[in-house]
N, C-alpha and C positions, 0 to 999 in steps of 0.2 A: 604491474597489477592495474586493472582498470580502476577508474576513480569511483568513489562512493556516489551512488545515485539515490536521491530521496524522491519518491513518487508520492504525489498527493494533489490536493487542491489548496491554493494559497490562502483562502479564507477560513480554513479549518483551524480551530484553536490549537489542536495538538500538533499540527504541521507547523504552525507559527512558533510554538515552543521549541520544537525540534530544530527548526532552522536557526532560531536565536541561539540555542545551545551550541550548535555546530559553529556558528560565527564566533561565539565567545571562546570556544576551544581552538579557533583558528584552523578549522578543518575545511579544506577545499572540497567542494562537492558539486555535483550537478543536480538541478531540480527539474523533474519532469512533471509538468502541470497537466493533470488529467483533463481539466476543463478545456484548455487550449489545444492540447496535442492528442487527446484521446489516449488509448493504450498503445504501447509499442507493439508492432505486429508480432503475432505468434507467441507472446509471453505467457498466456493464460495456462496452457497445459503444464509448463514448468513451475509456474507459481502455485498452481493447485497441488502439484506433486510435492513441493517443498513445504507448503504451509497448511495444506488440508483445510479443515473447517475455519481456521483462523483467518483465511483470506476474506471471507464474507463478513461484513459488519452488520450483524443482526440487531445491534443496539441503536443504530442511527435512525434518523427521521426518514431517510430515503427508503430503508427497508420497511418501516412501519406504514409508509404511504402506498406500498405495493398491495394489490389485491391478492387474496388467498391463492388464486391460480398462478399468478406470477411468482409468489413465494414458493409454491409447490414445484415450479419448474426448476428451481435451484437445487433440487434433490438429485439431479443427474449431472454428470460432468458437462455434457453438451448443453443442457439447459442453463447451467450456471455460467458457462462461457458466454452464451448469447446474452444473458442478463447483464453480466459484468461489462461486456463489450458495449452494450447499449447504454448502461448507466454506471460508469466507472466510480461514481461517488459511493457505490455500495461496497467498494473495497476498503478494508480496514486501513486506516492511515495513522501515521505515515508508513508506507512500505519502503523498506531500505534494501538496496542491493549493495552489499559490502564488497570491498576490494577483493576478498577471497572467494566471492561468488555466493556466499550465504545470503539468505533472505530473512528479514524479520518484519513484523508489523507492530505498530504501537511505538510509544516513546518511553524508554527505560534508561535514564541517564547513567545508572550504574553499569548496566549491560553495555551501553554504547561506549563508555569510558574504557571498560575492559577490552572490548573489541578493537578499540583504537590504541590500546597500550598506554593509557593515561592513568 
């Protein structure tokens, strides 16, 4: 099985909590830093298909800073992909790719423990 991969930005408080929790649990994982590495090539269509509206973080400052035209562009799959590619900080964090291939967003310790068999 592939390793658990946590995607996000290191200064995000929720990502910090999630990474600390994984370390406490002794879970080996990869961290993909959106700020340094951008998005992995070609992932957005699969992420959109798996997560739907949960992929876009409409609660964050990055979303609120967008002008109405930019926000409206997120209504189409192509527009959303362009927006997220240009500004990965708009993705709900952390985004986790689990060893079984499942994708989740946000940090839920109970769900994570269940997924990890703990």
